[in-house]
C-alpha positions as CSV (number, residue, x, y, z in Angstrom):
1,X,80.7,-24.3,28.9
2,X,78.7,-26.6,30.9
3,X,76.9,-29.3,29.0
4,X,73.3,-30.1,29.5
5,X,74.3,-33.6,31.0
6,X,76.8,-32.1,33.3
7,X,73.7,-29.6,34.6
8,X,71.3,-32.2,35.0
9,X,73.9,-34.3,37.1
10,X,74.3,-31.3,39.5
11,X,70.9,-30.7,39.6
12,X,69.9,-34.2,40.4
13,X,72.4,-34.5,43.1
14,X,71.6,-31.2,44.7
15,X,68.3,-32.2,44.4
16,X,69.0,-35.3,46.4
17,X,71.1,-33.9,49.1
18,X,68.1,-31.6,49.8
19,X,65.5,-34.3,50.7
20,X,68.3,-36.2,52.9
21,X,67.5,-37.3,56.7
22,X,67.8,-33.9,58.3
23,X,65.6,-32.3,55.6
24,X,62.8,-35.0,56.2
25,X,63.0,-35.3,60.3
26,X,62.4,-31.0,60.3
27,X,59.7,-31.2,58.0
28,X,58.3,-34.0,60.0
29,X,58.9,-32.2,63.2
30,X,57.0,-29.1,61.9
31,X,54.1,-31.2,60.7
32,X,53.8,-32.7,64.6
33,X,54.6,-29.7,66.2
34,X,57.4,-31.0,68.0
35,X,58.9,-28.8,70.8
36,X,61.6,-26.5,69.6
37,X,60.5,-26.8,65.5
38,X,60.4,-23.4,63.5
39,X,56.4,-22.4,63.0
40,X,55.0,-22.5,59.6
41,X,54.6,-19.4,57.3
42,X,51.8,-18.4,55.5
43,X,52.4,-19.6,52.2
44,X,52.8,-17.0,49.8
45,X,50.9,-15.8,46.8
46,X,53.9,-16.1,44.6
47,X,54.8,-19.5,46.1
48,X,51.2,-20.7,45.3
49,X,51.1,-19.9,42.0
50,X,54.7,-21.4,41.2
51,X,53.1,-25.0,42.8
52,X,50.0,-24.6,40.4
53,X,52.5,-23.9,37.5
54,X,54.6,-26.4,38.4
55,X,51.6,-28.8,38.3
56,X,50.3,-27.7,35.1
57,X,53.5,-28.0,33.8
58,X,54.1,-31.4,34.7
59,X,50.2,-32.2,33.1
60,X,51.2,-30.7,30.1
61,X,54.6,-33.0,29.5
62,X,52.7,-36.0,30.4
63,X,50.0,-35.3,28.1
64,X,52.3,-34.7,25.1
65,X,54.4,-37.8,26.0
66,X,51.3,-39.8,26.0
67,X,50.2,-38.8,22.5
68,X,53.5,-39.2,20.9
69,X,54.3,-42.6,19.0
70,X,57.4,-44.1,19.0
71,X,57.5,-44.2,15.0
72,X,56.8,-40.1,15.3
73,X,60.4,-39.9,17.1
74,X,62.1,-42.7,14.9
75,X,62.1,-45.2,17.6
76,X,60.8,-49.1,17.9
77,X,57.8,-49.7,18.9
78,X,58.5,-53.2,20.5
79,X,56.4,-55.9,21.4
80,X,56.0,-55.5,25.3
81,X,54.7,-51.6,25.3
82,X,52.2,-50.7,27.4
83,X,52.9,-47.2,28.0
84,X,50.7,-44.9,26.1
85,X,52.5,-43.2,23.7
86,X,56.6,-42.3,25.0
87,X,57.7,-43.5,28.1
88,X,59.7,-41.1,30.4
89,X,63.0,-42.7,29.7
90,X,62.6,-42.3,26.1
91,X,62.1,-38.7,26.2
92,X,64.5,-38.5,28.9
93,X,67.2,-39.8,26.4
94,X,65.9,-38.2,23.1
95,X,66.4,-34.8,25.0
96,X,69.7,-35.3,26.5
97,X,68.6,-34.9,30.4
98,X,68.5,-37.5,33.3
99,X,65.8,-39.9,33.8
100,X,65.0,-39.1,37.4
101,X,65.4,-35.3,36.9
102,X,62.6,-35.7,34.1
103,X,60.4,-37.9,36.1
104,X,60.9,-35.2,39.1
105,X,59.7,-32.6,36.5
106,X,56.6,-34.7,35.4
107,X,55.9,-35.1,39.2
108,X,55.8,-31.2,39.7
109,X,59.0,-31.2,41.9
110,X,60.3,-28.0,42.6
111,X,63.3,-28.0,40.4
112,X,65.1,-25.4,38.3
113,X,64.8,-26.0,34.4
114,X,66.8,-24.0,31.9
115,X,66.2,-22.8,28.4
116,X,68.6,-25.3,26.9
117,X,66.5,-28.2,28.5
118,X,63.3,-26.8,27.7
119,X,64.1,-26.4,23.9
120,X,65.4,-29.8,23.8
121,X,62.1,-30.9,25.3
122,X,60.4,-28.8,23.2
123,X,61.7,-30.2,20.0
124,X,61.3,-34.0,21.3
125,X,57.7,-33.6,21.9
126,X,57.4,-32.0,18.5
127,X,55.5,-29.2,20.2
128,X,54.3,-26.7,17.5
129,X,54.9,-22.9,18.3
130,X,52.1,-22.1,20.5
131,X,52.6,-25.1,22.6
132,X,56.1,-24.1,23.1
133,X,55.0,-20.9,24.1
134,X,52.7,-22.6,26.5
135,X,55.4,-25.1,27.6
136,X,58.1,-22.0,28.3
137,X,55.5,-19.5,30.0
138,X,54.4,-22.6,32.7
139,X,58.1,-22.6,33.3
140,X,58.4,-19.3,33.7
141,X,61.1,-18.8,31.4
142,X,61.5,-16.7,28.3
143,X,61.8,-18.7,24.5
144,X,65.2,-17.5,23.1
145,X,64.1,-18.8,19.5
146,X,63.4,-16.8,16.6
147,X,59.9,-18.6,16.8
148,X,58.9,-16.5,19.6
149,X,57.1,-13.2,19.5
150,X,59.1,-10.3,18.8
151,X,57.7,-6.8,19.8
152,X,60.0,-5.1,17.1
153,X,57.9,-6.4,14.7
154,X,54.8,-3.6,14.1
155,X,52.1,-4.3,11.7
156,X,53.6,-0.7,10.5
157,X,56.9,-2.4,9.7
158,X,55.7,-5.3,7.8
159,X,53.8,-2.9,5.7
160,X,56.9,-1.5,4.9
161,X,58.4,-4.8,4.1
162,X,55.6,-5.3,1.6
163,X,55.8,-1.7,0.0
164,X,59.9,-2.5,-0.6
165,X,59.1,-5.1,-3.0
166,X,60.4,-5.9,-5.7
167,X,63.5,-5.2,-3.2
168,X,64.1,-7.9,-1.2
169,X,63.8,-6.8,2.5
170,X,63.6,-8.6,5.6
171,X,64.2,-7.8,9.5
172,X,67.0,-9.3,11.5
173,X,68.3,-8.8,15.2
174,X,71.9,-9.0,15.9
175,X,72.0,-12.8,16.2
176,X,70.9,-13.1,12.6
177,X,67.3,-14.3,13.4
178,X,65.0,-13.5,10.6
179,X,62.1,-12.1,12.5
180,X,59.9,-11.0,9.4
181,X,60.7,-10.7,5.6
182,X,58.6,-9.9,2.6
183,X,57.7,-12.7,-0.8
184,X,60.8,-11.4,-2.6
185,X,63.3,-12.1,0.3
186,X,61.5,-15.4,0.8
187,X,62.5,-16.5,-2.4
188,X,66.1,-15.1,-2.7
189,X,68.0,-17.6,-1.3
190,X,65.7,-20.5,-0.4
191,X,62.2,-21.4,0.0
192,X,61.9,-19.6,3.3
193,X,58.4,-20.2,4.0
194,X,59.3,-24.0,4.1
195,X,62.0,-23.5,6.6
196,X,61.2,-23.9,10.3
197,X,60.7,-21.1,12.2
198,X,63.1,-22.1,14.5
199,X,65.7,-22.7,11.9
200,X,65.4,-19.1,10.4
201,X,68.7,-17.6,11.0
202,X,70.9,-16.7,8.7
203,X,74.2,-18.1,10.4
204,X,72.2,-21.5,10.9
205,X,71.0,-21.4,7.1
206,X,74.7,-20.5,5.7
207,X,75.9,-23.2,8.0
208,X,73.5,-26.3,7.2
209,X,71.1,-25.1,4.3
210,X,72.1,-26.7,1.0
211,X,69.8,-24.4,-1.2
212,X,71.0,-21.5,0.6
213,X,74.5,-22.3,0.6
214,X,74.4,-22.8,-2.9
215,X,72.5,-19.4,-4.1
216,X,75.5,-17.3,-2.2
217,X,78.2,-17.0,-4.9
218,X,81.1,-16.0,-2.2
219,X,80.6,-18.6,0.2
220,X,83.4,-19.1,2.0
221,X,84.2,-15.3,2.3
222,X,80.5,-14.6,3.7
223,X,80.8,-17.0,6.3
224,X,83.9,-16.0,7.5
225,X,82.5,-12.5,7.6
226,X,79.3,-13.1,9.4
227,X,81.2,-15.2,11.6
228,X,83.4,-12.2,12.3
229,X,80.2,-10.2,12.9
230,X,78.5,-12.1,15.1
231,X,81.7,-12.8,17.3
232,X,81.5,-8.7,17.8
233,X,77.6,-8.3,18.9
234,X,78.0,-11.1,21.0
235,X,80.5,-9.5,22.9
236,X,77.6,-7.6,24.8
237,X,75.8,-10.8,25.2
238,X,77.7,-13.4,26.6
239,X,75.8,-14.5,29.5
240,X,72.7,-14.5,27.3
241,X,71.1,-18.2,27.0
242,X,69.8,-17.6,23.5
243,X,73.3,-16.5,21.9
244,X,75.0,-19.4,24.0
245,X,72.6,-21.9,22.5
246,X,72.8,-20.7,19.1
247,X,76.9,-20.5,19.3
248,X,76.4,-24.3,20.6
249,X,74.4,-25.2,18.0
250,X,76.4,-23.7,15.1
251,X,79.9,-25.6,16.6
252,X,78.2,-28.6,16.9
253,X,76.5,-28.8,13.2
254,X,79.3,-27.0,11.4
255,X,82.6,-27.8,10.8
256,X,83.4,-24.8,8.3
257,X,81.8,-22.6,11.2
258,X,84.2,-23.9,14.0
259,X,87.0,-23.3,12.2
260,X,86.6,-19.9,11.3
261,X,85.4,-19.3,14.8
262,X,88.6,-20.4,16.4
263,X,90.1,-17.2,14.0
264,X,88.7,-14.6,16.9
265,X,88.3,-12.1,13.8
266,X,85.8,-9.1,14.5
267,X,84.5,-6.6,12.0
268,X,81.5,-4.2,12.1
269,X,78.3,-3.8,9.7
270,X,78.9,-2.2,6.5
271,X,77.0,-2.1,3.1
272,X,78.4,-4.4,0.8
273,X,77.4,-5.7,-2.9
274,X,76.8,-9.1,-2.8
275,X,76.4,-12.1,-5.9
276,X,73.5,-14.3,-5.6
277,X,72.8,-17.5,-8.2
278,X,69.0,-17.6,-7.9
279,X,67.5,-21.0,-8.3
280,X,64.5,-19.0,-10.6
281,X,66.2,-16.1,-12.1
282,X,69.8,-16.8,-12.3
283,X,72.6,-14.6,-10.9
284,X,72.2,-11.3,-9.0
285,X,74.3,-8.4,-7.9
286,X,72.7,-6.4,-5.1
287,X,74.2,-3.8,-2.5
288,X,73.1,-4.8,1.0
289,X,72.1,-2.3,3.2
290,X,71.0,-2.2,7.0
291,X,68.7,0.2,8.3
292,X,68.7,0.5,12.0
293,X,65.6,0.4,13.9
294,X,66.9,1.6,16.9
295,X,69.5,3.8,18.4
296,X,72.1,0.8,19.1
297,X,73.0,-2.0,16.8
298,X,70.2,-4.3,17.6
299,X,67.1,-5.0,15.4
300,X,67.6,-3.7,11.7
301,X,65.9,-4.3,8.5
302,X,68.1,-5.6,5.8
303,X,67.5,-4.4,2.4
304,X,69.3,-5.7,-1.0
305,X,68.8,-2.7,-3.9
306,X,69.9,-3.7,-7.5
307,X,73.4,-2.9,-8.7
308,X,72.9,-2.8,-12.3
309,X,69.8,-2.7,-14.9
310,X,69.8,-6.8,-15.3
311,X,69.6,-7.0,-11.7
312,X,66.8,-5.0,-11.5
313,X,65.0,-6.8,-14.2
314,X,65.8,-10.1,-12.9
315,X,64.3,-9.1,-9.1
316,X,61.0,-8.0,-10.9
317,X,60.7,-11.6,-12.2
318,X,61.7,-13.0,-8.8
319,X,58.8,-10.7,-7.2
320,X,56.4,-12.2,-10.0
321,X,57.6,-15.6,-8.9
322,X,57.4,-15.0,-5.2
323,X,53.5,-13.5,-5.7
324,X,52.5,-16.7,-8.1
325,X,53.7,-19.3,-5.4
326,X,52.3,-17.6,-2.6
């Protein structure tokens, strides 16, 4: 897998090469109308729109950079800081991209930017959901995180999630992104409302969120089975940037995930009885069921039904807690 630093180096070398002596002389010859110079073609509408978007993107990045303080991103201010906000090299360093490449981006140069780099810039510049969506739109890219809007989530589905209460229920895609959930599910494993939208992924939560992990009784087995299902699903998305970004994050942040991932286990989806230790009501024994929302194994509604009377009563209590706490 190519690293972000390698990708940046390739782009910088390629961009530098494209502005060599031959390219400059060719453009000068065209501008001066030198004999033998190829005639200029009329600028296309797509080219004009691309140019406008690059300049809008450059202005947006500069504005956000200049309105972030070093303290907000964990950097010392220093005594001789004349630049308002962050310096370009600080943004580049925090985003793991080349300084020259980021400078060209703020200069509206005609360079390509990957979704991985856009994701890193969005995190560094502390963009909210609307600003992040604006960044990806200006760059002509699709935001791969669950924070982006999903057309699968209709008002009717949201109403269905609500009507299923006190049963915990959510809608996930095959990448384990949590796209929507009802109030009971939001208090089942952790206080999900407090989790940033970009982290609402079951694989991320089960490997990095201590509250989520402590709620699962058979944690090691659950991680192993989820990794095996994730591998089976990923076979159809090997070139998808969102899948590759998630896999890179999981392998980078969780040693436990790296170990189970190297086993190359594969399993399919199935209903299963699960055991949770909920922080509000105690032990719950629930039957997990996937309700597929389309012909393929894509988005699905995940429901948890009580396996016994005690769990049913405790789910009702959990629902009351969720309603009370909003």
